[in-house]
TORLUMFI-637485 format. One record per residue: residue number from 1; x, y, z of N, C-alpha, C in turn. Coordinates in steps of 0.05 Angstrom, whole numbers. Example, Ala and Ser with C-alpha at 12.3 -4.5 7.8 and 13.67 -1.06 7.14 Angstrom:
BEGIN
resi; n.X; n.Y; n.Z; ca.X; ca.Y; ca.Z; c.X; c.Y; c.Z
1; 264; -114; 156; 246; -90; 156; 264; -66; 156 $
2; 257; -45; 142; 273; -21; 143; 258; 1; 157 $
END
This chain:
BEGIN
resi; n.X; n.Y; n.Z; ca.X; ca.Y; ca.Z; c.X; c.Y; c.Z
1; -424; -108; -1680; -412; -97; -1662; -389; -81; -1676 $
2; -388; -57; -1656; -375; -32; -1665; -341; -42; -1654 $
3; -320; -25; -1660; -304; -26; -1651; -302; 1; -1627 $
4; -295; -3; -1604; -304; 21; -1580; -268; 31; -1577 $
5; -267; 55; -1572; -247; 69; -1558; -256; 73; -1531 $
6; -234; 55; -1507; -253; 54; -1486; -218; 61; -1463 $
7; -231; 74; -1442; -215; 83; -1416; -212; 69; -1394 $
8; -194; 52; -1390; -199; 49; -1364; -181; 65; -1339 $
9; -195; 70; -1322; -185; 82; -1297; -183; 65; -1274 $
10; -157; 68; -1259; -149; 48; -1240; -128; 61; -1226 $
11; -132; 60; -1195; -109; 74; -1183; -82; 67; -1190 $
12; -77; 34; -1196; -52; 23; -1204; -50; -4; -1219 $
13; -30; -6; -1230; -35; -37; -1240; -3; -48; -1230 $
14; 5; -40; -1209; 32; -48; -1194; 26; -78; -1179 $
15; 44; -83; -1172; 42; -110; -1149; 25; -99; -1128 $
16; 33; -73; -1118; 23; -66; -1089; -12; -74; -1090 $
17; -27; -62; -1114; -51; -58; -1121; -61; -88; -1122 $
18; -41; -113; -1114; -62; -135; -1114; -75; -149; -1136 $
19; -111; -152; -1132; -122; -160; -1141; -134; -140; -1165 $
20; -132; -118; -1148; -150; -95; -1172; -136; -89; -1189 $
21; -105; -94; -1195; -82; -89; -1212; -94; -104; -1234 $
22; -94; -127; -1222; -95; -157; -1253; -126; -155; -1258 $
23; -145; -148; -1248; -169; -139; -1253; -172; -122; -1274 $
24; -166; -104; -1274; -166; -78; -1288; -150; -87; -1315 $
25; -125; -94; -1311; -108; -94; -1332; -113; -115; -1347 $
26; -117; -138; -1336; -127; -163; -1352; -152; -162; -1370 $
27; -175; -143; -1354; -205; -144; -1372; -190; -124; -1401 $
28; -173; -101; -1392; -166; -84; -1413; -153; -104; -1440 $
29; -136; -124; -1428; -115; -132; -1447; -136; -154; -1461 $
30; -156; -164; -1451; -178; -186; -1465; -197; -168; -1484 $
31; -199; -139; -1475; -221; -126; -1487; -201; -112; -1517 $
32; -174; -115; -1510; -152; -108; -1529; -156; -128; -1552 $
33; -145; -155; -1547; -147; -178; -1559; -175; -179; -1572 $
34; -196; -171; -1571; -216; -171; -1580; -225; -151; -1609 $
35; -205; -135; -1609; -200; -114; -1626; -205; -82; -1621 $
36; -212; -80; -1600; -219; -52; -1588; -196; -37; -1581 $
37; -200; -3; -1583; -178; 12; -1581; -176; 20; -1547 $
38; -160; 7; -1532; -164; 12; -1498; -137; 19; -1498 $
39; -146; 32; -1475; -119; 57; -1461; -129; 50; -1427 $
40; -109; 51; -1413; -108; 54; -1381; -98; 84; -1373 $
41; -111; 89; -1355; -99; 116; -1333; -94; 102; -1306 $
42; -71; 112; -1293; -67; 106; -1273; -45; 126; -1254 $
43; -33; 117; -1230; -21; 135; -1215; 6; 120; -1213 $
44; 10; 102; -1231; 39; 88; -1229; 63; 99; -1248 $
45; 90; 91; -1236; 110; 97; -1238; 118; 81; -1272 $
46; 138; 88; -1287; 147; 72; -1308; 150; 40; -1304 $
47; 171; 34; -1285; 172; 11; -1266; 147; -9; -1262 $
48; 128; 3; -1252; 104; -12; -1244; 83; -22; -1274 $
49; 88; 6; -1289; 74; 6; -1313; 85; -22; -1328 $
50; 110; -18; -1327; 124; -43; -1341; 123; -72; -1329 $
51; 117; -72; -1303; 111; -99; -1283; 82; -106; -1298 $
52; 62; -89; -1300; 37; -91; -1308; 35; -104; -1336 $
53; 46; -87; -1348; 41; -93; -1381; 55; -126; -1383 $
54; 80; -131; -1368; 93; -162; -1370; 76; -179; -1367 $
55; 65; -173; -1345; 43; -198; -1328; 19; -204; -1349 $
56; 7; -175; -1357; -17; -182; -1372; -12; -183; -1407 $
57; 11; -170; -1419; 15; -178; -1444; -4; -153; -1455 $
58; -15; -132; -1444; -21; -108; -1451; 1; -87; -1450 $
59; -3; -78; -1478; 20; -63; -1488; 25; -38; -1468 $
60; 50; -28; -1466; 60; -17; -1445; 51; 13; -1451 $
61; 52; 20; -1483; 46; 48; -1491; 18; 55; -1488 $
62; 7; 40; -1486; -26; 44; -1475; -33; 47; -1446 $
63; -12; 42; -1430; -18; 52; -1402; 2; 85; -1397 $
64; -21; 105; -1385; -18; 126; -1381; -9; 125; -1346 $
65; 11; 137; -1339; 20; 142; -1310; 17; 169; -1303 $
66; 1; 179; -1287; 0; 205; -1274; 13; 209; -1250 $
67; 26; 237; -1249; 39; 238; -1225; 24; 248; -1204 $
68; 26; 236; -1175; 10; 249; -1152; 17; 266; -1137 $
69; 0; 283; -1120; 9; 307; -1107; 4; 307; -1084 $
70; 18; 308; -1069; 11; 308; -1033; 16; 274; -1030 $
71; 8; 268; -1007; 4; 238; -992; -6; 218; -1012 $
72; 9; 200; -1012; 4; 181; -1038; -24; 168; -1025 $
73; -31; 168; -1002; -68; 156; -991; -84; 172; -1004 $
74; -73; 199; -1016; -108; 217; -1020; -108; 208; -1056 $
75; -86; 190; -1069; -91; 197; -1100; -95; 223; -1108 $
76; -80; 238; -1108; -94; 263; -1119; -70; 278; -1145 $
77; -88; 275; -1164; -66; 281; -1189; -79; 308; -1202 $
78; -72; 330; -1198; -83; 347; -1223; -77; 346; -1250 $
79; -63; 333; -1257; -48; 327; -1281; -66; 306; -1298 $
80; -79; 284; -1279; -100; 269; -1294; -125; 285; -1291 $
81; -131; 297; -1270; -153; 319; -1278; -162; 338; -1297 $
82; -131; 346; -1304; -135; 366; -1325; -136; 350; -1348 $
83; -123; 330; -1354; -129; 308; -1379; -155; 301; -1384 $
84; -167; 298; -1365; -200; 291; -1365; -218; 320; -1373 $
85; -210; 342; -1365; -217; 364; -1374; -218; 367; -1406 $
86; -188; 363; -1420; -182; 371; -1438; -182; 355; -1463 $
87; -193; 328; -1454; -198; 314; -1477; -220; 324; -1501 $
88; -205; 312; -1523; -230; 316; -1546; -258; 300; -1540 $
89; -275; 309; -1547; -305; 299; -1543; -311; 274; -1552 $
90; -291; 266; -1577; -294; 239; -1586; -265; 224; -1579 $
91; -258; 225; -1558; -228; 214; -1553; -237; 181; -1547 $
92; -265; 180; -1528; -264; 158; -1515; -296; 153; -1519 $
93; -306; 124; -1526; -332; 126; -1526; -345; 116; -1505 $
94; -326; 103; -1483; -338; 93; -1456; -312; 97; -1430 $
95; -316; 101; -1412; -298; 105; -1389; -303; 85; -1372 $
96; -292; 64; -1360; -297; 41; -1343; -271; 48; -1324 $
97; -286; 45; -1298; -273; 52; -1274; -273; 43; -1250 $
98; -246; 36; -1237; -241; 8; -1225; -236; 21; -1195 $
99; -252; 11; -1176; -242; 21; -1144; -254; 45; -1140 $
100; -259; 50; -1120; -270; 86; -1115; -255; 100; -1099 $
101; -261; 119; -1087; -245; 141; -1069; -219; 145; -1065 $
102; -206; 150; -1098; -191; 153; -1098; -191; 177; -1117 $
103; -165; 190; -1135; -173; 209; -1151; -185; 200; -1178 $
104; -181; 175; -1185; -194; 164; -1206; -220; 180; -1212 $
105; -230; 177; -1193; -262; 184; -1187; -265; 216; -1196 $
106; -245; 234; -1185; -257; 257; -1198; -248; 259; -1230 $
107; -232; 245; -1239; -226; 249; -1264; -250; 231; -1283 $
108; -260; 216; -1272; -283; 201; -1285; -308; 223; -1288 $
109; -316; 236; -1261; -332; 253; -1257; -324; 277; -1276 $
110; -300; 289; -1280; -297; 308; -1302; -307; 300; -1327 $
111; -297; 272; -1340; -302; 269; -1365; -335; 259; -1368 $
112; -348; 257; -1347; -374; 245; -1354; -384; 272; -1353 $
113; -385; 299; -1343; -401; 327; -1335; -388; 342; -1363 $
114; -360; 343; -1372; -347; 358; -1390; -359; 346; -1423 $
115; -357; 312; -1420; -359; 305; -1444; -380; 291; -1455 $
116; -399; 281; -1432; -421; 267; -1428; -415; 239; -1444 $
117; -390; 227; -1438; -379; 204; -1444; -395; 184; -1422 $
118; -409; 166; -1431; -425; 144; -1417; -399; 125; -1390 $
119; -398; 129; -1365; -384; 119; -1346; -395; 98; -1337 $
120; -379; 71; -1330; -380; 54; -1314; -368; 55; -1288 $
121; -377; 49; -1264; -365; 46; -1242; -360; 16; -1227 $
122; -337; 8; -1227; -341; -17; -1212; -324; -18; -1185 $
123; -338; -12; -1170; -325; -7; -1133; -309; -33; -1119 $
124; -310; -56; -1130; -293; -74; -1128; -301; -81; -1094 $
125; -326; -84; -1086; -329; -91; -1054; -324; -58; -1038 $
126; -321; -39; -1050; -314; -13; -1031; -341; -6; -1018 $
127; -364; -11; -1029; -386; -6; -1016; -402; -22; -997 $
128; -388; -46; -994; -396; -57; -969; -398; -52; -945 $
129; -414; -50; -924; -422; -40; -904; -392; -39; -879 $
130; -383; -67; -884; -354; -69; -869; -329; -55; -872 $
131; -327; -49; -910; -303; -38; -923; -312; -7; -910 $
132; -337; 5; -914; -346; 36; -913; -342; 41; -885 $
133; -335; 19; -867; -323; 37; -838; -295; 40; -833 $
134; -281; 21; -853; -251; 30; -855; -248; 56; -861 $
135; -229; 73; -851; -224; 102; -859; -245; 115; -868 $
136; -265; 121; -840; -295; 123; -841; -295; 155; -855 $
137; -277; 170; -834; -274; 196; -839; -266; 209; -863 $
138; -244; 190; -872; -236; 201; -905; -255; 197; -926 $
139; -268; 175; -925; -284; 167; -939; -313; 187; -937 $
140; -317; 201; -920; -333; 214; -914; -334; 242; -926 $
141; -308; 246; -932; -297; 270; -941; -298; 270; -972 $
142; -285; 254; -980; -285; 240; -1008; -315; 239; -1016 $
143; -331; 232; -1001; -356; 230; -1009; -375; 247; -1015 $
144; -371; 277; -997; -376; 301; -1007; -367; 319; -1026 $
145; -346; 311; -1025; -325; 328; -1047; -331; 321; -1075 $
146; -335; 287; -1078; -334; 284; -1111; -349; 251; -1110 $
147; -344; 236; -1097; -353; 207; -1095; -380; 202; -1104 $
148; -397; 216; -1086; -425; 210; -1091; -437; 217; -1115 $
149; -427; 248; -1126; -438; 255; -1149; -432; 232; -1171 $
150; -401; 226; -1173; -392; 210; -1185; -399; 179; -1190 $
151; -416; 173; -1169; -431; 148; -1174; -457; 153; -1178 $
152; -471; 171; -1170; -501; 176; -1175; -501; 180; -1205 $
153; -488; 201; -1218; -482; 206; -1246; -468; 182; -1264 $
154; -469; 161; -1253; -450; 137; -1272; -471; 128; -1293 $
155; -469; 122; -1316; -490; 112; -1329; -490; 81; -1323 $
156; -482; 74; -1307; -484; 42; -1297; -461; 32; -1279 $
157; -471; 11; -1260; -451; 1; -1237; -448; -22; -1243 $
158; -421; -29; -1244; -407; -55; -1253; -410; -73; -1227 $
159; -422; -89; -1223; -428; -107; -1191; -407; -135; -1203 $
160; -394; -141; -1183; -379; -173; -1198; -383; -193; -1182 $
161; -409; -186; -1155; -418; -209; -1144; -447; -203; -1139 $
162; -468; -216; -1129; -489; -214; -1126; -493; -195; -1098 $
163; -471; -201; -1079; -474; -184; -1059; -466; -155; -1063 $
164; -454; -151; -1081; -444; -120; -1091; -474; -113; -1101 $
165; -489; -120; -1118; -514; -114; -1119; -532; -102; -1104 $
166; -531; -115; -1082; -548; -110; -1057; -536; -92; -1040 $
167; -505; -78; -1040; -491; -61; -1024; -501; -36; -1042 $
168; -499; -33; -1064; -507; -10; -1079; -535; -2; -1083 $
169; -551; -15; -1074; -581; -9; -1072; -581; 6; -1038 $
170; -567; -10; -1016; -569; -10; -992; -556; 23; -995 $
171; -534; 29; -1010; -528; 55; -1007; -540; 75; -1016 $
172; -562; 73; -1032; -581; 83; -1039; -584; 95; -1072 $
173; -559; 82; -1084; -556; 81; -1111; -578; 65; -1129 $
174; -586; 86; -1147; -610; 73; -1165; -602; 66; -1192 $
175; -577; 68; -1203; -563; 65; -1227; -571; 43; -1236 $
176; -574; 41; -1265; -572; 12; -1278; -543; -12; -1264 $
177; -549; -30; -1260; -525; -52; -1250; -526; -67; -1268 $
178; -491; -77; -1275; -489; -98; -1298; -471; -115; -1280 $
179; -483; -145; -1284; -470; -158; -1263; -454; -181; -1279 $
180; -427; -176; -1275; -406; -186; -1295; -383; -194; -1271 $
181; -379; -216; -1267; -355; -234; -1253; -336; -223; -1262 $
182; -311; -224; -1245; -291; -228; -1250; -274; -246; -1259 $
183; -246; -248; -1270; -243; -280; -1287; -211; -274; -1280 $
184; -202; -304; -1295; -174; -308; -1293; -163; -312; -1322 $
185; -141; -306; -1328; -132; -312; -1352; -129; -338; -1364 $
186; -127; -347; -1389; -130; -373; -1390; -104; -392; -1388 $
187; -79; -372; -1386; -53; -386; -1377; -53; -400; -1353 $
188; -71; -391; -1337; -72; -399; -1301; -80; -434; -1308 $
189; -91; -435; -1325; -113; -458; -1328; -86; -483; -1328 $
190; -68; -477; -1344; -46; -497; -1353; -15; -487; -1337 $
191; -16; -468; -1318; 1; -455; -1311; 16; -478; -1287 $
192; 43; -488; -1292; 55; -511; -1273; 66; -496; -1257 $
193; 67; -506; -1225; 85; -497; -1206; 107; -518; -1195 $
194; 125; -512; -1186; 142; -531; -1171; 142; -532; -1137 $
195; 128; -555; -1134; 119; -551; -1104; 142; -553; -1077 $
196; 162; -572; -1094; 183; -572; -1080; 204; -549; -1070 $
197; 201; -538; -1091; 221; -502; -1097; 207; -493; -1075 $
198; 179; -490; -1080; 163; -463; -1058; 169; -475; -1029 $
199; 174; -501; -1024; 175; -513; -988; 208; -506; -978 $
200; 226; -508; -1000; 252; -506; -998; 262; -476; -997 $
201; 246; -460; -1018; 250; -432; -1013; 246; -414; -992 $
202; 221; -426; -979; 207; -418; -952; 208; -439; -922 $
203; 230; -449; -927; 232; -468; -903; 220; -482; -889 $
204; 197; -493; -900; 175; -516; -901; 176; -540; -902 $
205; 171; -552; -880; 173; -582; -876; 155; -597; -896 $
206; 179; -620; -903; 160; -634; -929; 139; -658; -924 $
207; 139; -655; -896; 118; -674; -889; 97; -660; -876 $
208; 89; -634; -882; 63; -622; -870; 46; -617; -894 $
209; 26; -622; -886; 3; -608; -916; -7; -586; -908 $
210; -8; -566; -927; -9; -534; -933; -41; -529; -944 $
211; -46; -510; -922; -66; -495; -920; -57; -472; -925 $
212; -73; -463; -950; -50; -437; -958; -73; -406; -959 $
213; -68; -386; -948; -82; -361; -952; -54; -345; -967 $
214; -71; -327; -989; -57; -304; -1001; -78; -278; -1011 $
215; -70; -262; -997; -83; -234; -1001; -70; -219; -980 $
216; -83; -191; -983; -69; -168; -969; -77; -182; -938 $
217; -52; -171; -919; -58; -178; -889; -67; -159; -873 $
218; -95; -153; -871; -105; -128; -875; -135; -136; -855 $
219; -145; -129; -839; -161; -131; -817; -187; -149; -835 $
220; -195; -135; -855; -222; -154; -864; -219; -175; -879 $
221; -192; -184; -883; -191; -213; -897; -188; -235; -869 $
222; -191; -226; -843; -209; -249; -829; -183; -264; -820 $
223; -169; -250; -818; -145; -272; -806; -144; -278; -779 $
224; -154; -266; -761; -159; -267; -736; -178; -284; -731 $
225; -199; -289; -743; -219; -308; -742; -199; -338; -755 $
226; -189; -340; -772; -173; -366; -778; -152; -367; -759 $
227; -136; -355; -743; -123; -361; -728; -137; -375; -699 $
228; -155; -365; -700; -171; -370; -672; -188; -400; -679 $
229; -198; -399; -703; -205; -432; -710; -184; -448; -707 $
230; -156; -445; -720; -140; -464; -723; -127; -475; -695 $
231; -131; -454; -675; -127; -461; -638; -147; -486; -628 $
232; -176; -480; -649; -196; -500; -634; -192; -526; -650 $
233; -179; -523; -669; -173; -552; -683; -152; -566; -682 $
234; -132; -551; -664; -110; -562; -660; -98; -593; -663 $
235; -114; -603; -658; -109; -632; -651; -112; -650; -677 $
236; -133; -639; -694; -138; -647; -718; -119; -636; -741 $
237; -106; -613; -732; -90; -600; -752; -59; -602; -750 $
238; -60; -632; -731; -30; -635; -730; -9; -640; -755 $
239; -18; -654; -771; -9; -664; -796; -6; -636; -815 $
240; -18; -609; -815; -17; -590; -830; -2; -566; -820 $
241; -1; -546; -837; 10; -519; -830; 0; -500; -843 $
242; -4; -477; -835; -20; -460; -852; -4; -436; -855 $
243; 2; -433; -886; 27; -413; -895; 9; -388; -901 $
244; 11; -370; -894; -2; -339; -895; 21; -320; -915 $
245; 10; -310; -936; 27; -295; -956; 10; -272; -955 $
246; 25; -252; -962; 7; -225; -971; 23; -204; -965 $
247; 15; -178; -971; 30; -151; -967; 13; -147; -940 $
248; 27; -135; -923; 17; -116; -899; 5; -94; -898 $
249; -21; -90; -891; -35; -69; -890; -42; -59; -862 $
250; -38; -34; -853; -51; -13; -834; -31; -34; -811 $
251; -11; -38; -811; 6; -61; -790; -8; -79; -790 $
252; -26; -94; -801; -41; -110; -780; -22; -136; -781 $
253; -11; -148; -792; 20; -163; -793; 23; -168; -760 $
254; 22; -144; -753; 41; -147; -722; 14; -162; -704 $
255; -8; -148; -708; -32; -162; -691; -37; -195; -694 $
256; -24; -204; -715; -40; -226; -725; -8; -245; -716 $
257; 13; -238; -719; 39; -250; -705; 37; -250; -684 $
258; 17; -232; -660; 20; -228; -637; 2; -247; -626 $
259; -27; -250; -640; -39; -268; -634; -26; -302; -631 $
260; -14; -305; -654; -3; -332; -663; 12; -334; -637 $
261; 29; -314; -631; 56; -320; -606; 34; -325; -578 $
262; 14; -313; -577; 4; -315; -556; -13; -341; -557 $
263; -19; -349; -573; -35; -382; -579; -17; -408; -579 $
264; 11; -394; -578; 34; -422; -586; 29; -436; -608 $
265; 26; -417; -630; 17; -428; -660; 45; -428; -675 $
266; 67; -420; -665; 86; -418; -687; 97; -440; -701 $
267; 84; -468; -690; 97; -483; -708; 72; -495; -728 $
268; 44; -483; -722; 25; -485; -745; 23; -467; -768 $
269; 29; -444; -754; 31; -423; -771; 54; -400; -781 $
270; 53; -405; -812; 75; -385; -815; 75; -364; -836 $
271; 83; -343; -834; 79; -317; -848; 102; -311; -861 $
272; 98; -304; -881; 119; -298; -906; 108; -277; -923 $
273; 125; -268; -946; 113; -241; -956; 103; -247; -984 $
274; 91; -231; -998; 74; -235; -1018; 86; -245; -1042 $
275; 68; -258; -1060; 80; -278; -1081; 65; -269; -1104 $
276; 87; -272; -1132; 75; -263; -1153; 80; -290; -1177 $
277; 70; -288; -1198; 72; -298; -1217; 76; -333; -1214 $
278; 109; -334; -1220; 118; -365; -1219; 120; -376; -1182 $
279; 123; -355; -1167; 127; -361; -1136; 96; -363; -1124 $
280; 80; -357; -1143; 47; -358; -1129; 44; -387; -1144 $
281; 49; -392; -1164; 47; -422; -1183; 54; -445; -1165 $
282; 85; -439; -1154; 100; -462; -1142; 79; -463; -1108 $
283; 69; -437; -1100; 52; -444; -1083; 32; -455; -1083 $
284; 12; -457; -1103; -9; -466; -1111; -5; -500; -1113 $
285; 23; -504; -1118; 30; -530; -1133; 34; -544; -1096 $
286; 42; -533; -1088; 49; -541; -1054; 21; -546; -1038 $
287; 5; -529; -1046; -23; -534; -1025; -48; -550; -1033 $
288; -54; -563; -1019; -79; -583; -1016; -98; -567; -1008 $
289; -103; -545; -1000; -123; -529; -992; -121; -496; -992 $
290; -142; -483; -1000; -138; -449; -1001; -161; -444; -979 $
291; -151; -416; -958; -182; -413; -950; -176; -380; -952 $
292; -200; -368; -956; -200; -334; -956; -224; -332; -936 $
293; -219; -321; -909; -246; -324; -886; -245; -288; -888 $
294; -250; -279; -910; -252; -254; -903; -289; -245; -889 $
295; -282; -216; -882; -304; -197; -865; -322; -184; -893 $
296; -303; -177; -917; -315; -165; -940; -302; -176; -968 $
297; -314; -177; -984; -301; -177; -1010; -316; -171; -1029 $
298; -314; -165; -1050; -328; -164; -1081; -324; -188; -1089 $
299; -318; -194; -1112; -314; -220; -1123; -280; -223; -1122 $
300; -269; -236; -1105; -244; -240; -1100; -231; -258; -1117 $
301; -208; -244; -1130; -189; -260; -1147; -178; -274; -1156 $
302; -171; -279; -1118; -147; -304; -1115; -166; -331; -1113 $
303; -192; -325; -1105; -210; -353; -1106; -213; -361; -1127 $
304; -211; -349; -1151; -216; -359; -1175; -181; -366; -1187 $
305; -162; -354; -1181; -128; -370; -1190; -131; -392; -1169 $
306; -144; -398; -1149; -133; -422; -1138; -150; -451; -1144 $
307; -180; -437; -1150; -191; -458; -1168; -177; -471; -1195 $
308; -172; -442; -1214; -154; -452; -1240; -128; -467; -1231 $
309; -120; -459; -1208; -96; -478; -1203; -99; -512; -1188 $
310; -133; -511; -1192; -139; -544; -1179; -135; -543; -1153 $
311; -141; -518; -1133; -139; -522; -1106; -160; -515; -1093 $
312; -182; -528; -1080; -202; -524; -1066; -202; -504; -1049 $
313; -229; -490; -1039; -230; -460; -1032; -244; -467; -1004 $
314; -239; -450; -986; -251; -447; -959; -258; -413; -966 $
315; -280; -406; -967; -285; -374; -961; -308; -370; -952 $
316; -317; -354; -937; -340; -343; -926; -362; -327; -947 $
317; -384; -320; -927; -405; -313; -951; -403; -279; -952 $
318; -380; -273; -948; -373; -243; -953; -375; -243; -986 $
319; -370; -254; -999; -370; -257; -1027; -394; -281; -1039 $
320; -401; -278; -1061; -426; -294; -1064; -412; -318; -1082 $
321; -397; -337; -1069; -389; -361; -1085; -397; -391; -1077 $
322; -432; -388; -1075; -444; -412; -1073; -437; -429; -1084 $
323; -424; -429; -1110; -413; -445; -1133; -401; -466; -1127 $
324; -383; -462; -1098; -360; -477; -1090; -376; -499; -1080 $
325; -397; -499; -1065; -409; -514; -1058; -434; -532; -1080 $
326; -443; -522; -1105; -456; -534; -1119; -437; -548; -1129 $
327; -412; -538; -1148; -397; -556; -1165; -372; -568; -1151 $
328; -385; -573; -1120; -357; -591; -1101; -333; -587; -1100 $
329; -330; -560; -1104; -293; -549; -1103; -288; -533; -1076 $
330; -308; -538; -1055; -301; -524; -1040; -321; -517; -1014 $
331; -310; -497; -1004; -342; -491; -973; -345; -465; -980 $
332; -365; -455; -974; -379; -423; -972; -393; -428; -938 $
333; -381; -402; -927; -391; -410; -896; -396; -384; -887 $
334; -413; -386; -870; -417; -351; -850; -395; -347; -842 $
335; -401; -322; -831; -373; -300; -834; -374; -307; -806 $
336; -365; -327; -793; -360; -322; -758; -331; -352; -755 $
337; -327; -352; -733; -301; -370; -723; -310; -398; -730 $
338; -333; -401; -718; -344; -427; -718; -353; -445; -741 $
339; -359; -429; -759; -367; -432; -781; -344; -444; -795 $
340; -321; -427; -798; -289; -429; -807; -279; -459; -793 $
341; -289; -464; -766; -279; -485; -755; -289; -512; -769 $
342; -315; -514; -774; -332; -537; -778; -320; -542; -807 $
343; -318; -522; -820; -310; -527; -845; -278; -540; -853 $
344; -262; -526; -840; -237; -534; -834; -228; -568; -820 $
345; -252; -576; -804; -245; -599; -790; -262; -620; -813 $
346; -282; -618; -832; -285; -632; -854; -258; -632; -876 $
347; -246; -612; -879; -229; -606; -897; -205; -625; -891 $
348; -189; -618; -868; -168; -626; -867; -171; -657; -860 $
349; -193; -672; -851; -198; -690; -846; -201; -713; -876 $
350; -198; -700; -898; -197; -711; -920; -174; -726; -930 $
351; -168; -744; -951; -143; -745; -958; -136; -727; -987 $
352; -111; -729; -990; -99; -709; -1011; -117; -725; -1036 $
353; -118; -744; -1043; -137; -753; -1067; -162; -739; -1066 $
354; -184; -745; -1047; -200; -726; -1049; -207; -698; -1050 $
355; -185; -683; -1042; -184; -659; -1044; -172; -645; -1074 $
356; -157; -663; -1089; -150; -665; -1115; -177; -665; -1128 $
357; -194; -689; -1119; -213; -683; -1137; -226; -659; -1142 $
358; -231; -655; -1113; -244; -628; -1113; -242; -603; -1129 $
359; -203; -605; -1125; -191; -581; -1142; -200; -591; -1168 $
360; -201; -608; -1178; -203; -607; -1212; -235; -600; -1221 $
361; -254; -607; -1202; -286; -598; -1205; -282; -566; -1208 $
362; -260; -550; -1187; -258; -524; -1190; -241; -519; -1219 $
363; -226; -526; -1223; -214; -524; -1248; -232; -519; -1276 $
364; -246; -543; -1274; -270; -548; -1295; -291; -521; -1293 $
365; -299; -513; -1272; -318; -497; -1274; -303; -459; -1278 $
366; -276; -463; -1269; -263; -443; -1277; -267; -438; -1315 $
367; -258; -463; -1321; -258; -459; -1350; -275; -453; -1365 $
368; -303; -463; -1355; -324; -460; -1370; -343; -431; -1366 $
369; -331; -421; -1344; -352; -391; -1338; -329; -363; -1334 $
370; -306; -369; -1323; -290; -351; -1309; -264; -344; -1328 $
371; -259; -344; -1354; -241; -338; -1364; -236; -306; -1377 $
372; -225; -292; -1371; -221; -259; -1389; -238; -257; -1411 $
373; -232; -272; -1431; -243; -274; -1455; -277; -271; -1453 $
374; -283; -294; -1441; -311; -294; -1441; -328; -268; -1421 $
375; -314; -263; -1408; -328; -239; -1394; -322; -216; -1401 $
376; -297; -210; -1417; -290; -183; -1435; -311; -173; -1454 $
377; -326; -202; -1466; -344; -202; -1490; -369; -188; -1476 $
378; -375; -193; -1454; -400; -191; -1431; -399; -156; -1435 $
379; -379; -142; -1428; -371; -120; -1426; -379; -104; -1453 $
380; -370; -114; -1470; -376; -107; -1494; -411; -101; -1502 $
381; -423; -127; -1496; -447; -124; -1500; -456; -103; -1489 $
382; -449; -97; -1459; -453; -72; -1439; -452; -48; -1458 $
383; -431; -42; -1468; -419; -18; -1477; -441; -14; -1503 $
384; -449; -38; -1520; -470; -33; -1541; -491; -17; -1532 $
385; -495; -35; -1512; -530; -25; -1495; -522; 3; -1489 $
386; -505; 12; -1478; -502; 42; -1468; -499; 61; -1490 $
387; -489; 50; -1510; -482; 66; -1536; -504; 68; -1559 $
388; -527; 54; -1542; -553; 52; -1562; -547; 29; -1592 $
389; -526; 11; -1589; -519; -8; -1617; -545; -26; -1607 $
390; -552; -36; -1582; -562; -60; -1579; -582; -63; -1552 $
391; -601; -76; -1551; -620; -84; -1532; -602; -80; -1507 $
392; -614; -76; -1483; -611; -84; -1456; -600; -119; -1451 $
393; -574; -117; -1435; -561; -155; -1434; -584; -155; -1416 $
394; -584; -186; -1417; -599; -196; -1390; -582; -200; -1364 $
395; -556; -186; -1363; -546; -185; -1336; -544; -159; -1326 $
396; -557; -144; -1340; -565; -114; -1337; -590; -114; -1316 $
397; -591; -99; -1296; -615; -102; -1268; -621; -66; -1266 $
398; -647; -72; -1274; -655; -42; -1277; -667; -36; -1245 $
399; -682; -53; -1237; -705; -45; -1212; -675; -49; -1189 $
END
């Protein structure tokens, strides 16, 4: 195996980037630990770069933050684009892009065209039909300007779920596809939280069993379906409380709060802010059950983190998590309110000990298959193949 010079391109490694930040920087850190020369380009300030470095252990001097010009939502950086053009031809062996529809795609395309460097693109759920309909006109402009060329000319597409494989082909892309799932840092398997501290800091009653949601508060995460499911099982849910944590997006929090008030569920549902690091560990320590009722996903990192914390999961078939049922660590349901109702009714009727046993099954599953060192090694095998150093790995799909 060769030691590679790898460039990861991602919009951000900051808290605001949620799962995408953790995925890109933790993969980079795992590759760096394997002995590779890894660099990250992003659009972050020094403060956000310091946060990403501290949480992942990835060296801050290997993260380059480029200045944005114009509205932040456009993620346009002439500086990054110019750097992409001015690279020496042998600076990087591989470019690995995370997320699409931003200025990082322009940089990837320039590196590919100018330097013929093999490029890998991981859209992380952004080509799902539900996701494509959000901000549709902006995506059409980006597709015409640069994104279609970037995707079509990629040496390989990186799918983090089986659903994404179908999304790529449905979009008309014929590139090779590497199916490499997301993972968690090994420290998550042993991280301890303080349940009492979480309850005290967020004024949560000690006699309530907790159902936990943590992700962006945004339409695709299915919170409207979840609130509607709670009202339908109100009697069965009398001993429970739903805690919704996360950053607001598209002002969706107002819509969710309005529905909660309309259905008179204020005593059953509490919305708090985003949680990171120890605060997140404290929340998982307090929760008996986690739920992610999404309409659209790639491979949601928060599901992995919940299982690593020993908390069973309910999620929808927006992502390919059939392993929840195969390994008895959760529920994998259709994307509709009734399916969520059925799963919740079964879950909230279980004892704390029964749910703990399910959670331990999830922890064992994560340890055996979903840690970043294991998954980073798969990306290196992919790089070997793309650079002509080995045969095609069995997780690469050509048809």
